[in-house]
N, C-alpha and C positions, 0 to 999 in steps of 0.2 A: 717415783709415782707422780703423775701430773696432777697439779692442784685443780680442784674445781673452781668455778667462778666465785662462790661464796667464800671459800678459803683464801683465794687471791685478794678479794676485797678486804677481808679482815687483816691480812698481812700488810696490804698497801696502807691502810689507815693507821696500823700500828707503827710502821716505819715513818709515816708522815708525822705522827705525834712525837716519835723519838728524835728524828733528825731535822724536822722543820721543813723538809722538802723531799720529793722523790723524783727520779728522772725516768723517762720512758725507756731509754737504753739500758739502764741498770736493772730495772724491773724485768725487762725482756730476757736479759741474760740470767738473772737469778731464778726466774720462774720457768725458764726454758720454753717460752712461748714467743709468738711473733710480735713485732712492734705494733701491728694492726690490732692484735688482741689486747695489748696493754692500753692502747689509745681508746679502744672501746670501753675497757674497764674504767679508765679515768673519766671518760665522758658520762658513763652511767653514775659514777660517784659524784660528779659535778652536778648532774641533774637532780641528785638527791641533796644537793647543797652541803656535801661533806668535804669538798675541796675545791680548789680553783686551778684550772689548767693555764699554763703560760710557757711558751717557748720550749716545748719538749720536756716539760717537767710539771709537777703539781705542787702547790703550796696550800697552806690553810686558807680557807675562804676569807677573802677581803681582810688580809692580815693588818692593814694599816687604816682601815676605816674606823675600827674601834681600838681603844688603847690596849696594848699588850705590855707585859713586863719585859724589861730589857734582856733578861736571860732567855726569853723565848725568841725575841727578835734577833739575837746574836746568832741563832742557828740558821737563819735565812740567808742564803747566798753568801756563804763565808768566803769562797774563792774570789767571787767578784769584788767583795768589799776589801779583800786583801790587796788585789791589784789596784783598786781605786785609791786605797790608802798610800801605796807606794808612789803612784803618780802624783798625788797631792803633795807629797814631800818635795817634789821637784819645784814646786811653786815658792818654796821658802827662800828668802834672801837675807844677807847679813843685816843685822840690827832690825829685823822685823819685830813688830809688836802685834801679836795676833790674838784673835778670839777663837776658841774651839767650843762650839755649841754642844748641845746634848745629842744623843743618838748613837746607834751602834756603828755606823759608818765613820763618824768622827772619832769615836773611841779607838777604832782600829787604826785610824790615821795617827793618833797619839802614840800607839805602840810602834809605829814605823818611823817616827821623826828622827832624823839624823841631825843633831844640833848644828846650827850655823852660828857664826859669831854674833854675840849680842842678842840672842833670841829671848823674847819675853812672851809668855803665854798667859792669857786670862782664860780659865777653865770654868764652864758652867756645870760640868759634871764632876761629882766627887771621884768617880772612877778615873776620869782623865787626869785630874790633879794628882792622884796617887801614883798613876803610871809615870807621869812626868817628873814627879818629885824624886824619883830614884836617880835622875840624871842631874848631877851638880852643875852642869854647864848651862842648864835652862833655868831662867828665872820664872817661877810659877806663881800666879795669883789665883786664889779661889774666889769666884763670884759669890757674894752673900745672898741670902734670901731664904724662902721657904723650900724645903727639900721635898720633891715629889718621890713617893715611895716606889712607883713603877719604873722610874728611870734613874734614881739617885742623882738627879740634877736639880738646880734651884730655879725658882720662878718668883714673880711678885714684884711689888713696887720698890722694895729695897734693892733688888737686883737691877731694876731699870734705873734707879737713881744713881747707883754706883757706876753704871755704864756712861752716864751723862758727864762724868768727871774726867773721862779719858778719851783719847783718840787712838785708833789702831790702823795698821797698814792693811790687814786682811782679816776677813771673817771666813772660817771654814764651817759651813752649815749643812747639817743633815735635815731632810724633810720627809714627811709621810706621803706626800702627793705632789706631782707636777702636772699641771694641766695647761695646755698651750694657751687657752683663752683665760682661764681663771687664775693661773699663776701657781705659786707655792703655798702648800697648806700643811698643817699638822693636826693631830687629833685633839690637842689640848689648847683651849683658848688663851690661858695664861702664858703658855709657852709661845704661842703665836705673837702675843703682845711683847714678850721679851725678845723674840727674834727680830721684831720690827726695830726695837731699840738698838740691838746689835748692828743691824744694817745701817742705821743712822750714825753709829759710832765708827764704822769702818770705811776705809777708802776703796777697797776691792772686795767683792762678794763672790766666794767660790762655793759652789754646791757639790757635795759628795752624795751621789745617789745611784743605787743600782737600777737597772732598766725596768724592774717591776714597778717602780714608783711612777712611771709615766702613764698618763691617762687616769690617775687616781686623784680623789679629792678627800681631804680630811675636813674636820669640823671648823678649824680656825684658819682663816686666810692670813698668810704672812705678808706677801707682796706680789706684784705682777712681775713678769719676766723682764720687764724693762729695767729693773733694779739689779739684775744678775749680770756679772761679768764673765763667769766661766762655770761650766758644768762638767764634772768628771764622772763618767758612767761606764758601763760595760757594753760589749758588742751586741747585746740583746736589744738595744734601741733600734727602732725601725727607721728606715730611710726618710719617710715622710716627716716624722717627728724631728729627726736630726736636721733636715733641710729647713724646717720651720724655725728652729732655734738659730741656725746660722743666718737666716734671713733677718732675724731680729738683732743681729750683731753680737750674739753670744759665742764665746769661744768654747767649742765642744771637744773635750778630750775623751777618746774611746779607748778603753783598755781591754 
């Protein structure tokens, strides 16, 4: 029996809550209706501010504008984050001393690290440190500071002071927003301040961000794009944005 529009909308919102995203193609097949019908459904729900449409899918409205728990954010774009994490691992070199900041993209990166000779990692997230501590060939340092409940990562002056005592070859940084003019942002001002200290301590800055982050702005500004060496993202990035990044001398890796 074909579902009516009210029932479709209820199921779409339920799936969005459970999975963190829905796609036009999947909903069309499951509900046995046309792609046009699903797009109209999503448009109506977006007009009611119940979701946000992006690249053939829908996600919770403005998911990175306000702070969300890491468990919720992990459900967004899992396949893209997985591919980004694998590509980020290719940037590692023997005897690297790296910082892995907080966020779901960099936690996924930690899960895919294949140890290289003499690898040392400073972790801002407790989850990242726990993941890497299981591998005896990686030297893991946990950054100290105040723990944020939403992300299980540390922030604050103790964290920043600790960073000032070291120098690192690379920083792997996740962000909440990338705006061509405004730069990199996050939803938390203390995390933005810590990220600035990380950038100052590292020789190369590598951003891990799925394509939904482009065109978004969080509350706290981290830095301008002139400080970024490389961005690893997915194929959802539009040509205009990609070309703008390349023109600024940023190495853009698309997975």
